[in-house]
HTML snippet that shows the backbone in 3Dmol.js (N, CA, C, O; Angstrom):
<script src="https://3Dmol.org/build/3Dmol-min.js"></script>
<div id="view" style="width:600px;height:400px;position:relative"></div>
<script>
const pdb = `
ATOM      1  N   MET A   1     115.133  96.542 118.137  1.00  0.00           N
ATOM      2  CA  MET A   1     114.783  96.881 119.125  1.00  0.00           C
ATOM      3  C   MET A   1     114.276  95.552 119.860  1.00  0.00           C
ATOM      4  O   MET A   1     113.666  94.771 119.130  1.00  0.00           O
ATOM      5  N   ASP A   2     114.420  95.229 121.029  1.00  0.00           N
ATOM      6  CA  ASP A   2     114.587  94.635 122.053  1.00  0.00           C
ATOM      7  C   ASP A   2     113.459  93.892 122.648  1.00  0.00           C
ATOM      8  O   ASP A   2     113.442  92.802 123.219  1.00  0.00           O
ATOM      9  N   LEU A   3     112.112  95.102 122.266  1.00  0.00           N
ATOM     10  CA  LEU A   3     111.065  94.561 123.098  1.00  0.00           C
ATOM     11  C   LEU A   3     110.474  93.888 122.250  1.00  0.00           C
ATOM     12  O   LEU A   3     109.637  93.085 122.662  1.00  0.00           O
ATOM     13  N   GLU A   4     110.754  94.018 120.600  1.00  0.00           N
ATOM     14  CA  GLU A   4     109.910  93.056 119.310  1.00  0.00           C
ATOM     15  C   GLU A   4     109.944  92.187 119.767  1.00  0.00           C
ATOM     16  O   GLU A   4     109.213  91.537 119.020  1.00  0.00           O
ATOM     17  N   HIS A   5     110.359  91.286 120.789  1.00  0.00           N
ATOM     18  CA  HIS A   5     109.903  89.687 120.868  1.00  0.00           C
ATOM     19  C   HIS A   5     108.854  89.340 121.931  1.00  0.00           C
ATOM     20  O   HIS A   5     108.432  88.239 122.285  1.00  0.00           O
ATOM     21  N   ARG A   6     108.450  90.977 122.478  1.00  0.00           N
ATOM     22  CA  ARG A   6     107.142  91.366 123.148  1.00  0.00           C
ATOM     23  C   ARG A   6     106.151  90.933 122.027  1.00  0.00           C
ATOM     24  O   ARG A   6     105.121  90.431 122.477  1.00  0.00           O
ATOM     25  N   VAL A   7     106.224  91.010 120.695  1.00  0.00           N
ATOM     26  CA  VAL A   7     104.879  91.432 120.432  1.00  0.00           C
ATOM     27  C   VAL A   7     104.930  89.613 119.871  1.00  0.00           C
ATOM     28  O   VAL A   7     105.798  88.851 119.443  1.00  0.00           O
ATOM     29  N   ASP A   8     103.063  89.517 120.269  1.00  0.00           N
ATOM     30  CA  ASP A   8     102.704  88.378 120.291  1.00  0.00           C
ATOM     31  C   ASP A   8     101.788  88.705 118.965  1.00  0.00           C
ATOM     32  O   ASP A   8     100.768  89.391 118.892  1.00  0.00           O
ATOM     33  N   ILE A   9     102.673  87.801 117.684  1.00  0.00           N
ATOM     34  CA  ILE A   9     101.665  88.057 115.941  1.00  0.00           C
ATOM     35  C   ILE A   9     100.029  87.353 116.556  1.00  0.00           C
ATOM     36  O   ILE A   9      98.914  87.873 116.600  1.00  0.00           O
ATOM     37  N   LYS A  10     100.381  86.353 116.856  1.00  0.00           N
ATOM     38  CA  LYS A  10      98.375  85.587 117.183  1.00  0.00           C
ATOM     39  C   LYS A  10      97.768  86.742 117.431  1.00  0.00           C
ATOM     40  O   LYS A  10      97.016  87.280 116.618  1.00  0.00           O
ATOM     41  N   GLN A  11      98.144  87.377 118.970  1.00  0.00           N
ATOM     42  CA  GLN A  11      97.830  88.143 119.204  1.00  0.00           C
ATOM     43  C   GLN A  11      97.200  89.414 118.380  1.00  0.00           C
ATOM     44  O   GLN A  11      96.051  89.854 118.422  1.00  0.00           O
ATOM     45  N   ALA A  12      98.022  89.738 117.823  1.00  0.00           N
ATOM     46  CA  ALA A  12      97.927  91.013 117.175  1.00  0.00           C
ATOM     47  C   ALA A  12      97.035  90.522 115.564  1.00  0.00           C
ATOM     48  O   ALA A  12      96.524  91.491 115.002  1.00  0.00           O
ATOM     49  N   LEU A  13      96.851  89.226 114.886  1.00  0.00           N
ATOM     50  CA  LEU A  13      96.279  88.971 114.670  1.00  0.00           C
ATOM     51  C   LEU A  13      94.458  88.887 114.824  1.00  0.00           C
ATOM     52  O   LEU A  13      93.446  89.180 114.187  1.00  0.00           O
ATOM     53  N   ARG A  14      94.863  88.295 116.086  1.00  0.00           N
ATOM     54  CA  ARG A  14      93.393  87.883 116.665  1.00  0.00           C
ATOM     55  C   ARG A  14      92.779  89.953 116.426  1.00  0.00           C
ATOM     56  O   ARG A  14      91.690  90.282 115.955  1.00  0.00           O
ATOM     57  N   VAL A  15      93.681  90.759 116.832  1.00  0.00           N
ATOM     58  CA  VAL A  15      93.264  92.449 117.015  1.00  0.00           C
ATOM     59  C   VAL A  15      92.673  92.803 116.001  1.00  0.00           C
ATOM     60  O   VAL A  15      91.585  93.374 115.929  1.00  0.00           O
ATOM     61  N   PHE A  16      93.409  92.457 115.116  1.00  0.00           N
ATOM     62  CA  PHE A  16      93.122  92.922 113.190  1.00  0.00           C
ATOM     63  C   PHE A  16      91.962  92.483 112.776  1.00  0.00           C
ATOM     64  O   PHE A  16      91.205  93.223 112.147  1.00  0.00           O
ATOM     65  N   GLU A  17      91.573  90.878 113.147  1.00  0.00           N
ATOM     66  CA  GLU A  17      89.958  90.231 113.218  1.00  0.00           C
ATOM     67  C   GLU A  17      89.090  91.415 113.599  1.00  0.00           C
ATOM     68  O   GLU A  17      88.193  91.972 112.966  1.00  0.00           O
ATOM     69  N   ILE A  18      89.635  91.673 114.899  1.00  0.00           N
ATOM     70  CA  ILE A  18      88.487  92.671 115.708  1.00  0.00           C
ATOM     71  C   ILE A  18      87.828  93.827 114.910  1.00  0.00           C
ATOM     72  O   ILE A  18      86.685  94.006 114.488  1.00  0.00           O
ATOM     73  N   ILE A  19      89.297  94.740 114.850  1.00  0.00           N
ATOM     74  CA  ILE A  19      88.992  96.286 114.160  1.00  0.00           C
ATOM     75  C   ILE A  19      87.961  96.020 112.590  1.00  0.00           C
ATOM     76  O   ILE A  19      87.009  96.693 112.194  1.00  0.00           O
ATOM     77  N   THR A  20      88.636  94.719 111.927  1.00  0.00           N
ATOM     78  CA  THR A  20      87.751  94.730 110.966  1.00  0.00           C
ATOM     79  C   THR A  20      86.499  94.149 111.046  1.00  0.00           C
ATOM     80  O   THR A  20      85.862  93.886 110.025  1.00  0.00           O
ATOM     81  N   ARG A  21      85.995  93.875 112.389  1.00  0.00           N
ATOM     82  CA  ARG A  21      84.568  93.243 112.527  1.00  0.00           C
ATOM     83  C   ARG A  21      83.657  94.896 113.062  1.00  0.00           C
ATOM     84  O   ARG A  21      82.633  95.455 112.668  1.00  0.00           O
ATOM     85  N   LYS A  22      84.776  95.227 114.213  1.00  0.00           N
ATOM     86  CA  LYS A  22      83.832  96.260 114.804  1.00  0.00           C
ATOM     87  C   LYS A  22      83.856  98.195 114.475  1.00  0.00           C
ATOM     88  O   LYS A  22      83.285  99.236 114.801  1.00  0.00           O
ATOM     89  N   GLY A  23      85.214  97.535 113.406  1.00  0.00           N
ATOM     90  CA  GLY A  23      85.755  99.207 113.254  1.00  0.00           C
ATOM     91  C   GLY A  23      85.409 100.002 111.785  1.00  0.00           C
ATOM     92  O   GLY A  23      85.420  99.262 110.802  1.00  0.00           O
ATOM     93  N   GLU A  24      85.137 101.284 111.573  1.00  0.00           N
ATOM     94  CA  GLU A  24      84.911 101.973 110.706  1.00  0.00           C
ATOM     95  C   GLU A  24      85.461 101.509 109.688  1.00  0.00           C
ATOM     96  O   GLU A  24      86.593 101.159 110.021  1.00  0.00           O
ATOM     97  N   LYS A  25      85.282 101.311 108.622  1.00  0.00           N
ATOM     98  CA  LYS A  25      86.277 101.544 107.072  1.00  0.00           C
ATOM     99  C   LYS A  25      86.554 103.087 106.720  1.00  0.00           C
ATOM    100  O   LYS A  25      85.638 103.907 106.654  1.00  0.00           O
ATOM    101  N   THR A  26      88.006 103.428 106.484  1.00  0.00           N
ATOM    102  CA  THR A  26      88.182 104.628 106.232  1.00  0.00           C
ATOM    103  C   THR A  26      88.916 104.103 104.696  1.00  0.00           C
ATOM    104  O   THR A  26      88.774 103.076 104.032  1.00  0.00           O
ATOM    105  N   GLU A  27      89.734 105.313 104.516  1.00  0.00           N
ATOM    106  CA  GLU A  27      90.780 104.732 103.035  1.00  0.00           C
ATOM    107  C   GLU A  27      91.952 104.418 103.260  1.00  0.00           C
ATOM    108  O   GLU A  27      92.731 103.888 102.469  1.00  0.00           O
ATOM    109  N   GLU A  28      92.200 104.819 104.678  1.00  0.00           N
ATOM    110  CA  GLU A  28      93.203 103.850 104.914  1.00  0.00           C
ATOM    111  C   GLU A  28      93.318 102.453 105.466  1.00  0.00           C
ATOM    112  O   GLU A  28      94.406 101.879 105.416  1.00  0.00           O
ATOM    113  N   GLY A  29      92.090 101.781 106.071  1.00  0.00           N
ATOM    114  CA  GLY A  29      91.592 100.940 106.306  1.00  0.00           C
ATOM    115  C   GLY A  29      90.572 100.555 107.109  1.00  0.00           C
ATOM    116  O   GLY A  29      89.471 100.892 106.672  1.00  0.00           O
ATOM    117  N   TRP A  30      90.560  99.868 108.300  1.00  0.00           N
ATOM    118  CA  TRP A  30      89.260  99.878 109.225  1.00  0.00           C
ATOM    119  C   TRP A  30      90.346 100.734 110.633  1.00  0.00           C
ATOM    120  O   TRP A  30      91.476 100.548 111.086  1.00  0.00           O
ATOM    121  N   ARG A  31      89.212 101.692 110.903  1.00  0.00           N
ATOM    122  CA  ARG A  31      89.878 102.397 112.515  1.00  0.00           C
ATOM    123  C   ARG A  31      88.898 101.969 113.773  1.00  0.00           C
ATOM    124  O   ARG A  31      87.681 101.787 113.799  1.00  0.00           O
ATOM    125  N   TYR A  32      89.485 101.918 114.378  1.00  0.00           N
ATOM    126  CA  TYR A  32      88.573 101.296 115.895  1.00  0.00           C
ATOM    127  C   TYR A  32      89.861 101.238 116.657  1.00  0.00           C
ATOM    128  O   TYR A  32      90.938 100.677 116.457  1.00  0.00           O
ATOM    129  N   ARG A  33      89.159 102.370 118.037  1.00  0.00           N
ATOM    130  CA  ARG A  33      89.774 102.559 119.273  1.00  0.00           C
ATOM    131  C   ARG A  33      91.396 102.743 119.058  1.00  0.00           C
ATOM    132  O   ARG A  33      92.415 102.174 119.451  1.00  0.00           O
ATOM    133  N   GLY A  34      91.107 103.709 118.328  1.00  0.00           N
ATOM    134  CA  GLY A  34      92.995 104.157 118.377  1.00  0.00           C
ATOM    135  C   GLY A  34      93.955 103.151 117.317  1.00  0.00           C
ATOM    136  O   GLY A  34      95.170 103.277 117.169  1.00  0.00           O
ATOM    137  N   LEU A  35      93.058 102.106 116.614  1.00  0.00           N
ATOM    138  CA  LEU A  35      94.539 101.624 115.613  1.00  0.00           C
ATOM    139  C   LEU A  35      93.901 101.465 114.664  1.00  0.00           C
ATOM    140  O   LEU A  35      92.675 101.559 114.737  1.00  0.00           O
ATOM    141  N   THR A  36      94.480 101.199 113.582  1.00  0.00           N
ATOM    142  CA  THR A  36      94.495 101.154 112.119  1.00  0.00           C
ATOM    143  C   THR A  36      94.790  99.844 111.426  1.00  0.00           C
ATOM    144  O   THR A  36      95.949  99.642 111.064  1.00  0.00           O
ATOM    145  N   ALA A  37      94.067  99.138 111.255  1.00  0.00           N
ATOM    146  CA  ALA A  37      94.193  97.813 110.243  1.00  0.00           C
ATOM    147  C   ALA A  37      94.188  98.016 108.713  1.00  0.00           C
ATOM    148  O   ALA A  37      93.551  98.882 108.114  1.00  0.00           O
ATOM    149  N   SER A  38      94.842  97.261 108.279  1.00  0.00           N
ATOM    150  CA  SER A  38      94.776  97.038 106.434  1.00  0.00           C
ATOM    151  C   SER A  38      95.615  96.162 106.231  1.00  0.00           C
ATOM    152  O   SER A  38      96.313  95.726 107.147  1.00  0.00           O
ATOM    153  N   THR A  39      95.744  95.551 104.431  1.00  0.00           N
ATOM    154  CA  THR A  39      96.318  94.458 104.434  1.00  0.00           C
ATOM    155  C   THR A  39      96.888  95.250 102.802  1.00  0.00           C
ATOM    156  O   THR A  39      96.333  96.318 102.540  1.00  0.00           O
ATOM    157  N   ASP A  40      97.617  94.890 102.097  1.00  0.00           N
ATOM    158  CA  ASP A  40      98.441  95.055 100.943  1.00  0.00           C
ATOM    159  C   ASP A  40      97.205  94.242  99.820  1.00  0.00           C
ATOM    160  O   ASP A  40      96.757  93.164 100.213  1.00  0.00           O
ATOM    161  N   PHE A  41      96.863  94.622  98.893  1.00  0.00           N
ATOM    162  CA  PHE A  41      96.288  94.255  97.703  1.00  0.00           C
ATOM    163  C   PHE A  41      96.061  92.511  97.515  1.00  0.00           C
ATOM    164  O   PHE A  41      95.454  91.953  96.601  1.00  0.00           O
ATOM    165  N   ASP A  42      96.552  92.062  98.345  1.00  0.00           N
ATOM    166  CA  ASP A  42      96.346  90.177  98.035  1.00  0.00           C
ATOM    167  C   ASP A  42      95.978  89.886  99.517  1.00  0.00           C
ATOM    168  O   ASP A  42      95.525  88.823  99.941  1.00  0.00           O
ATOM    169  N   GLY A  43      96.223  90.892 100.159  1.00  0.00           N
ATOM    170  CA  GLY A  43      95.932  89.943 101.578  1.00  0.00           C
ATOM    171  C   GLY A  43      96.614  89.384 102.289  1.00  0.00           C
ATOM    172  O   GLY A  43      96.264  88.933 103.380  1.00  0.00           O
ATOM    173  N   TYR A  44      98.215  89.277 101.583  1.00  0.00           N
ATOM    174  CA  TYR A  44      98.722  88.112 102.696  1.00  0.00           C
ATOM    175  C   TYR A  44      99.536  89.531 103.607  1.00  0.00           C
ATOM    176  O   TYR A  44     100.262  88.991 104.441  1.00  0.00           O
ATOM    177  N   THR A  45      99.600  90.319 103.673  1.00  0.00           N
ATOM    178  CA  THR A  45     100.695  91.024 104.511  1.00  0.00           C
ATOM    179  C   THR A  45      99.580  92.271 104.876  1.00  0.00           C
ATOM    180  O   THR A  45      98.928  92.942 104.076  1.00  0.00           O
ATOM    181  N   VAL A  46      99.589  92.314 105.813  1.00  0.00           N
ATOM    182  CA  VAL A  46      98.416  92.641 107.606  1.00  0.00           C
ATOM    183  C   VAL A  46      99.171  93.647 108.155  1.00  0.00           C
ATOM    184  O   VAL A  46     100.264  93.257 108.566  1.00  0.00           O
ATOM    185  N   PHE A  47      98.914  94.959 108.311  1.00  0.00           N
ATOM    186  CA  PHE A  47      99.317  95.970 108.671  1.00  0.00           C
ATOM    187  C   PHE A  47      98.419  96.660 110.075  1.00  0.00           C
ATOM    188  O   PHE A  47      97.224  96.951 110.045  1.00  0.00           O
ATOM    189  N   LEU A  48      98.946  96.752 110.757  1.00  0.00           N
ATOM    190  CA  LEU A  48      98.475  97.342 112.193  1.00  0.00           C
ATOM    191  C   LEU A  48      99.075  98.739 112.597  1.00  0.00           C
ATOM    192  O   LEU A  48     100.303  98.655 112.585  1.00  0.00           O
ATOM    193  N   ARG A  49      98.658  99.945 112.938  1.00  0.00           N
ATOM    194  CA  ARG A  49      99.102 100.831 113.013  1.00  0.00           C
ATOM    195  C   ARG A  49      98.556 102.239 113.978  1.00  0.00           C
ATOM    196  O   ARG A  49      97.415 102.629 113.731  1.00  0.00           O
ATOM    197  N   THR A  50      99.425 103.052 115.153  1.00  0.00           N
ATOM    198  CA  THR A  50      99.075 104.106 115.266  1.00  0.00           C
ATOM    199  C   THR A  50      99.641 105.345 114.562  1.00  0.00           C
ATOM    200  O   THR A  50      99.919 105.298 113.364  1.00  0.00           O
ATOM    201  N   ALA A  51      99.789 106.287 115.187  1.00  0.00           N
ATOM    202  CA  ALA A  51     100.252 107.350 114.577  1.00  0.00           C
ATOM    203  C   ALA A  51     101.637 107.078 114.823  1.00  0.00           C
ATOM    204  O   ALA A  51     102.419 107.773 114.175  1.00  0.00           O
ATOM    205  N   SER A  52     102.082 106.310 115.534  1.00  0.00           N
ATOM    206  CA  SER A  52     103.510 106.184 116.199  1.00  0.00           C
ATOM    207  C   SER A  52     103.755 105.195 115.720  1.00  0.00           C
ATOM    208  O   SER A  52     104.693 105.292 114.930  1.00  0.00           O
ATOM    209  N   VAL A  53     103.200 103.876 115.848  1.00  0.00           N
ATOM    210  CA  VAL A  53     103.875 102.782 115.389  1.00  0.00           C
ATOM    211  C   VAL A  53     103.004 102.181 114.411  1.00  0.00           C
ATOM    212  O   VAL A  53     101.799 102.387 114.264  1.00  0.00           O
ATOM    213  N   GLU A  54     104.071 101.098 113.491  1.00  0.00           N
ATOM    214  CA  GLU A  54     103.329 100.161 112.415  1.00  0.00           C
ATOM    215  C   GLU A  54     103.912  99.072 112.432  1.00  0.00           C
ATOM    216  O   GLU A  54     105.137  99.028 112.317  1.00  0.00           O
ATOM    217  N   LEU A  55     102.862  97.521 112.636  1.00  0.00           N
ATOM    218  CA  LEU A  55     103.673  96.418 112.907  1.00  0.00           C
ATOM    219  C   LEU A  55     102.698  95.793 111.418  1.00  0.00           C
ATOM    220  O   LEU A  55     101.485  95.765 111.208  1.00  0.00           O
ATOM    221  N   THR A  56     103.683  95.425 110.730  1.00  0.00           N
ATOM    222  CA  THR A  56     103.446  94.794 109.391  1.00  0.00           C
ATOM    223  C   THR A  56     103.927  93.245 109.662  1.00  0.00           C
ATOM    224  O   THR A  56     105.014  92.967 110.168  1.00  0.00           O
ATOM    225  N   ILE A  57     103.009  92.345 109.272  1.00  0.00           N
ATOM    226  CA  ILE A  57     102.910  90.943 109.535  1.00  0.00           C
ATOM    227  C   ILE A  57     103.030  90.261 108.233  1.00  0.00           C
ATOM    228  O   ILE A  57     101.939  90.289 107.665  1.00  0.00           O
ATOM    229  N   PHE A  58     103.765  89.774 107.674  1.00  0.00           N
ATOM    230  CA  PHE A  58     103.819  89.080 106.192  1.00  0.00           C
ATOM    231  C   PHE A  58     103.460  87.391 106.780  1.00  0.00           C
ATOM    232  O   PHE A  58     103.096  86.914 107.855  1.00  0.00           O
ATOM    233  N   PHE A  59     103.768  86.889 105.519  1.00  0.00           N
ATOM    234  CA  PHE A  59     102.800  85.453 105.409  1.00  0.00           C
ATOM    235  C   PHE A  59     104.026  84.741 106.435  1.00  0.00           C
ATOM    236  O   PHE A  59     105.015  85.241 106.972  1.00  0.00           O
ATOM    237  N   HIS A  60     103.341  83.017 106.433  1.00  0.00           N
ATOM    238  CA  HIS A  60     104.311  82.723 108.177  1.00  0.00           C
ATOM    239  C   HIS A  60     104.091  83.269 109.278  1.00  0.00           C
ATOM    240  O   HIS A  60     104.075  82.578 110.297  1.00  0.00           O
ATOM    241  N   ASN A  61     103.960  84.084 109.307  1.00  0.00           N
ATOM    242  CA  ASN A  61     104.114  85.374 110.928  1.00  0.00           C
ATOM    243  C   ASN A  61     105.356  86.132 110.700  1.00  0.00           C
ATOM    244  O   ASN A  61     105.334  86.871 111.685  1.00  0.00           O
ATOM    245  N   LYS A  62     106.199  86.372 110.186  1.00  0.00           N
ATOM    246  CA  LYS A  62     107.768  87.187 110.137  1.00  0.00           C
ATOM    247  C   LYS A  62     106.977  88.066 110.044  1.00  0.00           C
ATOM    248  O   LYS A  62     105.959  88.049 109.353  1.00  0.00           O
ATOM    249  N   PHE A  63     107.569  89.401 111.104  1.00  0.00           N
ATOM    250  CA  PHE A  63     107.369  90.675 110.865  1.00  0.00           C
ATOM    251  C   PHE A  63     107.745  91.681 111.705  1.00  0.00           C
ATOM    252  O   PHE A  63     107.982  91.388 112.877  1.00  0.00           O
ATOM    253  N   THR A  64     107.879  93.182 111.213  1.00  0.00           N
ATOM    254  CA  THR A  64     108.446  93.810 111.693  1.00  0.00           C
ATOM    255  C   THR A  64     107.414  95.132 112.343  1.00  0.00           C
ATOM    256  O   THR A  64     106.200  95.329 112.390  1.00  0.00           O
ATOM    257  N   VAL A  65     108.448  95.756 112.723  1.00  0.00           N
ATOM    258  CA  VAL A  65     108.263  96.789 113.940  1.00  0.00           C
ATOM    259  C   VAL A  65     108.791  98.258 113.037  1.00  0.00           C
ATOM    260  O   VAL A  65     109.874  98.183 112.458  1.00  0.00           O
ATOM    261  N   ASP A  66     108.185  99.242 112.973  1.00  0.00           N
ATOM    262  CA  ASP A  66     108.020 100.431 112.777  1.00  0.00           C
ATOM    263  C   ASP A  66     108.129 101.744 113.930  1.00  0.00           C
ATOM    264  O   ASP A  66     107.315 102.664 113.856  1.00  0.00           O
ATOM    265  N   CYS A  67     108.935 101.738 114.722  1.00  0.00           N
ATOM    266  CA  CYS A  67     108.627 102.830 116.062  1.00  0.00           C
ATOM    267  C   CYS A  67     110.006 104.088 116.111  1.00  0.00           C
ATOM    268  O   CYS A  67     110.880 104.135 115.246  1.00  0.00           O
ATOM    269  N   ARG A  68     109.944 104.901 117.148  1.00  0.00           N
ATOM    270  CA  ARG A  68     110.930 105.554 116.928  1.00  0.00           C
ATOM    271  C   ARG A  68     111.815 105.015 118.486  1.00  0.00           C
ATOM    272  O   ARG A  68     113.002 105.177 118.767  1.00  0.00           O
ATOM    273  N   ASN A  69     110.679 104.318 119.324  1.00  0.00           N
ATOM    274  CA  ASN A  69     111.464 104.391 120.676  1.00  0.00           C
ATOM    275  C   ASN A  69     110.964 102.916 121.416  1.00  0.00           C
ATOM    276  O   ASN A  69     109.939 102.509 120.869  1.00  0.00           O
ATOM    277  N   ALA A  70     111.406 102.082 122.448  1.00  0.00           N
ATOM    278  CA  ALA A  70     110.696 101.139 123.509  1.00  0.00           C
ATOM    279  C   ALA A  70     109.258 101.801 123.775  1.00  0.00           C
ATOM    280  O   ALA A  70     108.217 101.262 123.400  1.00  0.00           O
ATOM    281  N   MET A  71     109.309 103.089 124.497  1.00  0.00           N
ATOM    282  CA  MET A  71     108.055 103.762 125.004  1.00  0.00           C
ATOM    283  C   MET A  71     106.566 103.153 123.733  1.00  0.00           C
ATOM    284  O   MET A  71     105.459 102.622 123.818  1.00  0.00           O
ATOM    285  N   GLU A  72     107.320 103.575 122.871  1.00  0.00           N
ATOM    286  CA  GLU A  72     106.244 104.083 121.994  1.00  0.00           C
ATOM    287  C   GLU A  72     105.034 102.267 122.041  1.00  0.00           C
ATOM    288  O   GLU A  72     103.881 102.003 122.383  1.00  0.00           O
ATOM    289  N   LEU A  73     106.662 101.199 121.267  1.00  0.00           N
ATOM    290  CA  LEU A  73     106.221  99.702 121.052  1.00  0.00           C
ATOM    291  C   LEU A  73     105.701  99.307 122.569  1.00  0.00           C
ATOM    292  O   LEU A  73     105.466  98.098 122.574  1.00  0.00           O
ATOM    293  N   GLU A  74     105.465  99.844 123.735  1.00  0.00           N
ATOM    294  CA  GLU A  74     105.024  98.764 124.933  1.00  0.00           C
ATOM    295  C   GLU A  74     103.532  99.725 124.722  1.00  0.00           C
ATOM    296  O   GLU A  74     102.554  99.204 125.260  1.00  0.00           O
ATOM    297  N   GLU A  75     103.339 100.700 124.194  1.00  0.00           N
ATOM    298  CA  GLU A  75     102.459 101.322 124.453  1.00  0.00           C
ATOM    299  C   GLU A  75     101.211 100.472 123.588  1.00  0.00           C
ATOM    300  O   GLU A  75     100.259  99.758 123.901  1.00  0.00           O
ATOM    301  N   PHE A  76     101.800 100.982 122.355  1.00  0.00           N
ATOM    302  CA  PHE A  76     101.755  99.728 120.937  1.00  0.00           C
ATOM    303  C   PHE A  76     101.500  98.556 121.717  1.00  0.00           C
ATOM    304  O   PHE A  76     100.271  98.479 121.731  1.00  0.00           O
ATOM    305  N   ILE A  77     101.887  97.766 122.260  1.00  0.00           N
ATOM    306  CA  ILE A  77     101.687  96.180 122.530  1.00  0.00           C
ATOM    307  C   ILE A  77     100.055  96.275 124.274  1.00  0.00           C
ATOM    308  O   ILE A  77      99.137  95.553 124.664  1.00  0.00           O
ATOM    309  N   GLY A  78     100.614  97.498 124.634  1.00  0.00           N
ATOM    310  CA  GLY A  78      99.146  97.382 125.614  1.00  0.00           C
ATOM    311  C   GLY A  78      97.798  97.720 125.113  1.00  0.00           C
ATOM    312  O   GLY A  78      96.698  97.404 125.565  1.00  0.00           O
ATOM    313  N   LEU A  79      98.162  98.533 123.935  1.00  0.00           N
ATOM    314  CA  LEU A  79      96.788  99.021 123.150  1.00  0.00           C
ATOM    315  C   LEU A  79      96.044  97.614 122.879  1.00  0.00           C
ATOM    316  O   LEU A  79      95.131  97.100 123.525  1.00  0.00           O
ATOM    317  N   LEU A  80      96.778  97.101 121.613  1.00  0.00           N
ATOM    318  CA  LEU A  80      96.570  95.729 121.592  1.00  0.00           C
ATOM    319  C   LEU A  80      95.898  94.653 122.539  1.00  0.00           C
ATOM    320  O   LEU A  80      94.944  94.025 122.080  1.00  0.00           O
ATOM    321  N   GLU A  81      96.286  94.422 123.699  1.00  0.00           N
ATOM    322  CA  GLU A  81      96.224  94.005 124.587  1.00  0.00           C
ATOM    323  C   GLU A  81      94.595  94.489 125.485  1.00  0.00           C
ATOM    324  O   GLU A  81      93.873  93.659 126.040  1.00  0.00           O
ATOM    325  N   LYS A  82      94.391  95.564 125.445  1.00  0.00           N
ATOM    326  CA  LYS A  82      92.957  96.436 125.768  1.00  0.00           C
ATOM    327  C   LYS A  82      92.396  96.184 124.448  1.00  0.00           C
ATOM    328  O   LYS A  82      91.506  95.451 124.878  1.00  0.00           O
ATOM    329  N   VAL A  83      92.180  96.193 123.138  1.00  0.00           N
ATOM    330  CA  VAL A  83      91.818  95.813 122.174  1.00  0.00           C
ATOM    331  C   VAL A  83      90.991  94.027 122.657  1.00  0.00           C
ATOM    332  O   VAL A  83      89.935  93.460 122.939  1.00  0.00           O
ATOM    333  N   GLU A  84      92.057  93.901 122.509  1.00  0.00           N
ATOM    334  CA  GLU A  84      91.491  92.098 122.318  1.00  0.00           C
ATOM    335  C   GLU A  84      90.544  91.625 123.548  1.00  0.00           C
ATOM    336  O   GLU A  84      89.575  90.875 123.432  1.00  0.00           O
ATOM    337  N   ARG A  85      91.119  92.340 125.008  1.00  0.00           N
ATOM    338  CA  ARG A  85      90.299  92.203 126.148  1.00  0.00           C
ATOM    339  C   ARG A  85      89.025  92.769 126.301  1.00  0.00           C
ATOM    340  O   ARG A  85      88.141  92.321 127.031  1.00  0.00           O
ATOM    341  N   SER A  86      88.935  94.048 125.394  1.00  0.00           N
ATOM    342  CA  SER A  86      86.777  94.570 125.473  1.00  0.00           C
ATOM    343  C   SER A  86      86.689  93.546 124.702  1.00  0.00           C
ATOM    344  O   SER A  86      85.676  92.977 125.110  1.00  0.00           O
ATOM    345  N   ASP A  87      87.365  92.576 123.311  1.00  0.00           N
ATOM    346  CA  ASP A  87      86.333  92.112 123.130  1.00  0.00           C
ATOM    347  C   ASP A  87      85.522  90.783 123.538  1.00  0.00           C
ATOM    348  O   ASP A  87      84.389  90.337 123.358  1.00  0.00           O
ATOM    349  N   SER A  88      86.632  90.414 124.142  1.00  0.00           N
ATOM    350  CA  SER A  88      86.511  89.060 124.913  1.00  0.00           C
ATOM    351  C   SER A  88      85.074  89.021 126.406  1.00  0.00           C
ATOM    352  O   SER A  88      84.779  88.148 127.221  1.00  0.00           O
ATOM    353  N   ARG A  89      84.577  90.288 126.169  1.00  0.00           N
ATOM    354  CA  ARG A  89      83.505  90.320 127.477  1.00  0.00           C
ATOM    355  C   ARG A  89      82.269  90.087 126.607  1.00  0.00           C
ATOM    356  O   ARG A  89      81.154  90.025 127.124  1.00  0.00           O
TER     357      ARG A  89
END
`;
const viewer = $3Dmol.createViewer("view");
viewer.addModel(pdb, "pdb");
viewer.setStyle({}, {cartoon: {color: "spectrum"}});
viewer.zoomTo();
viewer.render();
</script>
């Protein structure tokens, strides 16, 4: 998907930290403002997801995005930006 280059991994990791700090712990991970954050068993792989998009961040900031279309990814990126902005206030 050509929008994948718009994913800012450093921003996504900052948002992950916000979610784990401010979110509610559930069986799936931490939930905050429509995003769920979790890790694999050793903590090296990070997952950020909504109902329609999953961003997987691997060691050395390699990543994959799983979504059905560009609009879902665009909305996901907007949500990351919104969560990050709300934390800096």
